N, C-alpha and C positions, 0 to 999 in steps of 0.2 A: 506592609504587606505586599505580595506580589498579588497584581491584578488576575494572574494565570489563574491562583486559586480559586476565583467567582467565576470566571470566564467558561472553563470548561463546565462545570456543573448548568451553568448559567445557557449554556449552548443544547446541552441534550435537556433541561428542560421545555425550551422554547419549542425543539423538535418533536418533544413526544406531545405538547399540548398543542401543537399545529397538525400532527396524524390524529389525535382525537376528537380535534374541530373538524376537521376533514373527513373524519371515518374512514382511515385507512388502514388495511390489514397492515400492521406493523411486523408482525414476525413471516408474512409470506414476500415484503418489499426486503426485507433483509434477505431471506433465502435467495431472491433474485441475485439481490447484490454480491453477495458473496457466491454464486456459479458463476456472476459475470466475472469476477475478482480470478476464480481458480482457471478460468478459460483464459484470460489475461497472463497468469503464472504461466499456463499450461503453453501458451504462444512465446512467452520471453525466455523460458527456461533452456532451450538449446542453446540460444545466442548468449545469453550470459556465462553457461558452462564453456562454451568456446573462446567466449572475448578473456576470461579467469585464466584459461590452459594458455591461450596464446601469450598473455601477459606473464605468468609464470616460467613458461620456456624462455622467453627474451628475458628475463631477470637472471636466469640459470645460466646462460649461455654469456652473459656479459654483453649483451648487445645494448642494453640500455647506459652503460658507461661510456658511450661515445656521443648521446645527446645532453 
């Protein structure tokens, strides 16, 4: 059997146990992490859109055939 079948539930269980022992508000920390992730997406999304647009334009024009 794959060890990954056991690793993921083990990591989740250890995380929950540590949070309970340290008396951390899990939902609050999850919410803070989700907001930080959305902020990161907000900052990266324009760059990714421009990057994908340029790649599509280069493919369509045939400019990538020279490399």
